[in-house]
N, C-alpha and C positions, 0 to 999 in steps of 0.2 A: 552482409546485407540480406542475402537470400534466406539465410537461416532465421533472421528476425522477421522477414516478411511471411515466412511459413507459419510463424506463431500467430499471425492474424487470422488463420483459418481454424484455430482450435475452438472447441466447444466453449461456450461462455461459462464462467463461474457465476452462478445466478445471484449470489449475494455480494461477494467481494468485488466483482466487476459490475454487477447489475446496478449497484448504488451510483456508479458514475454515468449511468444512462438515465435511470429513473429520477434521481434527485435534481440534476440539471434541467431535465424536462419539466419537472414540477416548478422549479425556480423560474424558468422561462415563462410559465403560465401564471406567475404571480404568487406562488406559495413562498412564505417567508421561511428561510432555512432555520433549523433548530426549533423555532416556535411551532411550525406546522409539520416539520419532518425531523425525526430523531436522526442525527448524523454523528458519526464517530470521529471524523477528521475536521481540522480547520477548513475554512471555506474556499481556499484558493483553487484547489483541484476541481471542485464542482463549478466554481465561477468560470474557470477556463473553458468549460464545455457549453456554458449558457448561450454565448453568441451564436454558436453553431446550431444549437437547438432552435433559436429564434429564426435562423435562416432556413430551417426545415431540412438540413442535411441528414443523410443516413447516420443514425447515432452510433451504432457499433463500428462501422467503417471509419467514421471520423475519430472516435475515441482511440481506436487501435492505431490509426495512422499517426495521430499526435503522439501516442506512446512510443512508436517506433522512431519517429523523427527526433524526439527529445533524447532517446537513448543514443541514437547516432551522434547527436551533437555532443553529448557527454563523453562518448568514446573519443571523438576527434579533439575535444578540449583537453582531455588528459594526455593524449598523444602530443598535442602542442606544448603543454607545460613540461613534459618530460623531454621531448626532442628539442625544444627551444625554437621551433619554427613550424608554421602550418605546412611547409613544404617538405619537412623531414618526417621520417617514419621510425618509431620505436617499436620493434616487435614485441618486447616484453610489456610495455605499457598498453599497446593495442590488444594483445592477446589476453592480458589479465583483466582489463576493463570489459572487453566484449564478453568473455566467458562468464564473469561474475554477474554482469547485468543480464545476460541471457538466462542464466540459471535461476535468477532471483524471482522473476515474476512475469513470464510470458510477454505479452505485448500490451497488457492493460495499463491504464493511467494510474498506477499505484503511486500515491503521493510521495513516498520516500524516494522512489526511483526518479520520478519526474523532477523533483527539486534538487537532486544531487549536485548539479553544477553550482548552486548557490552556496552551500556550506563549504564545499571544497575550495572554491575560489576565495571565499572569505578567510578560510584558514591559511591560505597561501599569501594573500595580499595584506594581512594584518601586520606584517613586518614593516612595511613602508607606508601603508594607507589605512590606518585604523578606522577612519570615518567611512571609507569605501567598504571595508570589511563589515562595519556595523550595519550598513544598509543591506548588504548581502545576507547577513544573519537574520535581520528583521524580515526580509522577503522570504527566506527559507522557512521562518517560523509561521508564515501564513499557510504553508503546506503541512509541515509537521512542527509542532511547538518545540520539540526537542532540539531542533536546529538553532532556534533562538537562544535556548538555554546553553547549548554548547558554545555558541559564539560569545555569550555573556561571560562564561567561565574563562574562555581563551583570552578575552580582552582584559579581564580582571587579573588573570595570571601574568599577562605581559606588564601590567602596571605595577604589580607587587614584586616582580623579579628584578627590577632595576630602576634607578632614578631617571635614566634618560627617557624623555618624552612621557613620563608617568602621567602628567596632567592630560595629555592627548588621549592616552589609552583609557583613563578613567572617564573622560568625557565621552569617548566612543562607546564605552560600556553603558554609560548613562543614556545614550541615544537608543541603543538596543532595548534596554529595560523600559524607558519611558514610552517609546513608540509601541512596543508590544503591549504594555499595560493599557495605554490609551486606546489602541485598536480593539483589544478584547473587551475592555470595559464598554466601549461604544457599541460593539457587536452584542454584548449582553443586554444593554439597555434596549437596543432595537428589537431584540428577540424576546423581550419580557422575561429575562433571567434564564432562558433556556440554553443559550450557547455555553456558558460556563459550566452548567450542569452536564450537558452532553459531552463536551470535549474533555473536561478535566475530571469532574466528580465521578460520573458514571464510568469513565474509562479506567481511572486509577483505583477507585474504591470497589467497584463491582465487577466490571468486565474482565479486567486484567487478572484478578484473583481466580477467575474461573477458566483461564486459558492454559494454565500449566498442564502439560501432559505427563503422566507418570512415566519414568524411564522404561519401566517394564512393558509399556504399551507401544514402545517405539521399536522399529526394526533395527536391531543393533548392527548387523553387517553394513547396512546403508549408512548408519552414523559413522562407522569406521571409514567409509569412503569420504565423508565430509570433514572428518576430524582435521586433516592437514590445513584446510582452509580456515576452520574455526581457530586452530592454534595460531596461525599466522595473524589472524584478525586481532587476537588478544595480545600476542607477544610484540608485534610490530610497533604499536603506539607506546607500549611500555618501554621498549628499547630506545625509541626516538626521544622519549621523555628523559630517560636516564642520560643518554648521550648529550642532550641539550643542557642538562644540569651540570654534567662534568666538564663540558666545554665552554660553559658560560654563554651559550647561545639562547638568549631569552626568547626569541621568536619561535625557535624549535620547541622549547619546553612549553610555551604558552599554547602553541598550536596543538601539540599532542595532548595537553590537558583538556582542550575542547573535545578532541576525538575520544578520549577516555570516558567522557560523560555519555557518549553515545553507545558505548559497549553494552549496557544493559538491554538494548534493543535486540541483541543476539539471542538473549534468553527470555524475551517476552513470552515467547511460546517455543517450546523446544522442537522446532521443525527446521527443515532446510531453507525455507523461504526467508526466515529471519536471519539465519546465518549468512546466506549469500547476499542479501540486501545490505547487511551491515558491512560485509567484506567488500562489496562494490563501492563503498565509500572509503573504508580504511586502507585497503591495499593500494588503490591508485594514489590516494593522498600520500601514503608512505613512499611510493616510488618517486613522486614529485619531490618530497623532502630529501630523500637520499640522493637524488640527482643534484639538487642544489647544494647539498652538503659536500658531495664529491667534487663539484666544480670549485668550491671555495675552501677546501680543506688542504692546508699546506703540509701537514705532518704525515709522514709515511705510515705511521701506526694508525692514524685516523683513516687514511686511504684504505689500508688493509681491512679495517673494521667495516667501513661502509661498503667495500666490495664484497665482503663476506655476507653481510646482511642482504645486499642486492642479489647475490647468488642464491641465498635462501628463498627470497621472494620469487626469483626466476623458477626455482624448482616447484614452488607452490603454484605458480602460473601454469607450468606444464601440466600439473595435476588437474587444475581447474579446467584447462583447455580440453584435456582428455575426457573429463566428465561432461563438458558441454557438447563435445562431438558425439559421445555415447548417447546423451539425451536426444540430440538431433536425429541420430540414426534410428533409435528404438521408440521414441515418443513423439517426434514431430508429426503433425497431421498430414504432411505431404511426403513423408518417407514411405517407400514401399515396404519397409519392415516395421512400420508403426502399428499401433493397436487397431486403428481404423483405416482401411485403404482409402486413398484419395478419391477413388471412384464413389465412395459412400457420401461424399460431401453434399451432393444435391439432396440426399435423403435427410440431411440434418438441418436444412434451412427451414426456419419457421417465420412466416410473414403474417403480420397483422397491420396495426397502425405503423409499426416499424418492423425491422427484421433482425433476428438473432440466429446464431448457430447453436443447436442443441448439442448435448454431450454424447448422446447415443441415439440410435434409431427409435427405440421404445419411447424415450423421452420426447423426441421430436413428434411422434404420433400423438402422444398425450397432449403436448403443447398445441398442436394444430387442432385437435378436437375441441379443446377449451376455447381457443381463439375463435374458431368457426361458430361454436354455439353462442358465445357471447356477442359475436358480430351479428347474429340473426335475431337474438332475443333481448339484448340489453338496450335500454334507452340511454340517450346521451347524458341525462342527469343522474343515472344510477351510480352507486358507490360500490367499491370492491375491497375486500380484505383477503389477503393470502396468508395462510398460517399452516404450520405443520399440524397434523392431527393431534400430536402431543408436543407440548412445549419442552419436553425432555429431549427433543431433537433440536439441536442448535443450528438449524439452517432453514431457510425458506426461499421462495422464488421471487426475490425483489425485482428481477429483470422483467417478469411477466406484466407488471403494471405498465411498463413502457411499451410493450408489444401490444397489449390489449387496448390501452388508451383510456380506460375508465379511471375516474379519480379515486385515489385511495381513501378509505373510510376513516383512517386514523393516522397517527404520526409515527407509529412503530412499524416500519416496513422491512426490517430485518430482525433476526433473532440472535441475540448475543448471550453468552454464558452469564446466568444470574440476573440479567437485566429485566426480562419479562416476569421473573419470579418475585420481584419486589411488590409489596402489597399495594403501593400507590399506582404502580404500572398496571397491575391486575385490575384495579378498580377503573382505571381509565380505559382499558381494553374492553371491559364489560360494558361500559357506557357506549363505546364505539359499536359493539356488536348489536346493541339495541336499535340502532338506526342504519345498519348496513344492509344494502340490497342483496349483494352476492358475497358468498364466502367460498373461496377455493381452498380445499384442504389437501395438503400434501401427505399421501399415505404410503408411498413406496418410491422405488428408484434409488439412484445413487445418493441423492441429497437428503434422504430421510433415514434416520437411525436413532431412535430414542435411547438415551443412556439408561442403563439398568439401575434400579433402586431409587430413581427420582420420583418423589410424590406427585400426584396429580395437582394441578393448579385450578383456580376458580374458572379460568378460561377453558381448560380441558373439560370441566364439569358443566359448562354452560348448556342449558336445556336445549337439546336438539329439536324439540317440537316447534321451536320458533322458526325453523327452516325446513324446507322439503328438498330432498335430493332430486336433481334434474339430469345429472350426467355422471357416469362413473367410467374410469379407465383404470388400467393396472397401477397407475401412479397417483391419480387425482380423484377427488370427489367434489363436484360442484353443487352447492346448495343455494336455494333462493328463499328470501324471506316470505313467509306465508301471508 
């Protein structure tokens, strides 16, 4: 618990985490999601934060507290399903789940991690309660649509693999499909056609294609450290699928079919976050399945096989636990051996309309300068647009909208690979610039790094004479409409 709490003191990821502050804040003020704000995820995670924004609670503290509590609940849930009781303790289940969740995504309200109890419970209870599983899969799909797809596949597989209760499984699959289609269709109508485009079309057609990192650009020794977890994530559901087929256990085969659908998430972007977040679902699920198989397996050969697989998972768990402890020692913000001493924490606090923790001291100084200047000179009705100086840099400061408190001038508040380079988006951003009061340009620091060889866009070439510079720092340039 202390290791998870320490993660709450990390510097903010301005785009990946900033969206879970800025977007719920805007929704609480009446902005319509997707229509008024481009969003990459389904609405449930953002909606989870809206009531707290309406109450005026500190945004970053609330978001990270929720993230930690939901992680703790998932760890305890997996321990309960493996140990068979809330009062028993399974060292392997606890260590595996904690380590993988800890390594996956700090303390932020990442939708995949937040929703993990829903698909895992659905994959377990589909054996006896297909309708309950259907509701869990549908709910999971409101955080990540992949969870609804995985549940649909699992229920259809259960229906196809045997005649017993086939009608119930088909009906349950129909519940997931119909509920998901009706929900997203209604959302799309409410948002004037923007929701489907943002969540599905832009993500699958444009953004995903730009996220792949060439293997030559990745630090190979670090990949070698992650490889045992990656291998277990791929092999475990395949093994359970084959064991289920050979033993005639429909529920095992169907459950693993649903998990196999989620494996592409591991390679959505070749980085450790996607590997660990996928493993945080697959390996705990595998432990639960192996436990149930071992308890009900009468054959000695089957017992030997399940014990061997469980032993392999235990080895991977030891490896993941060692990685998590190394991460805690050398990268935790409260560790004396960390990159930033804990004594520097007060230097990283940036306070405006809300408070965040900057990534380093230079960034904190720049953030404070911008917040202070706009606090003195901006009028309540002014609009703000925050952009990298070149859109070849795929990052911006989404979090600063929340801290500064001025209304964003447009709907594109984060930069995604290929998204802003589309001609239609460029035209929309140019129209936005024509009536924007303030533009904050990101020109340096950790979060700015234009990719080489990328051509200039119409936004990059927008006539600077429409604005006059009013503030410069090593990281930012703030300009005001003439």
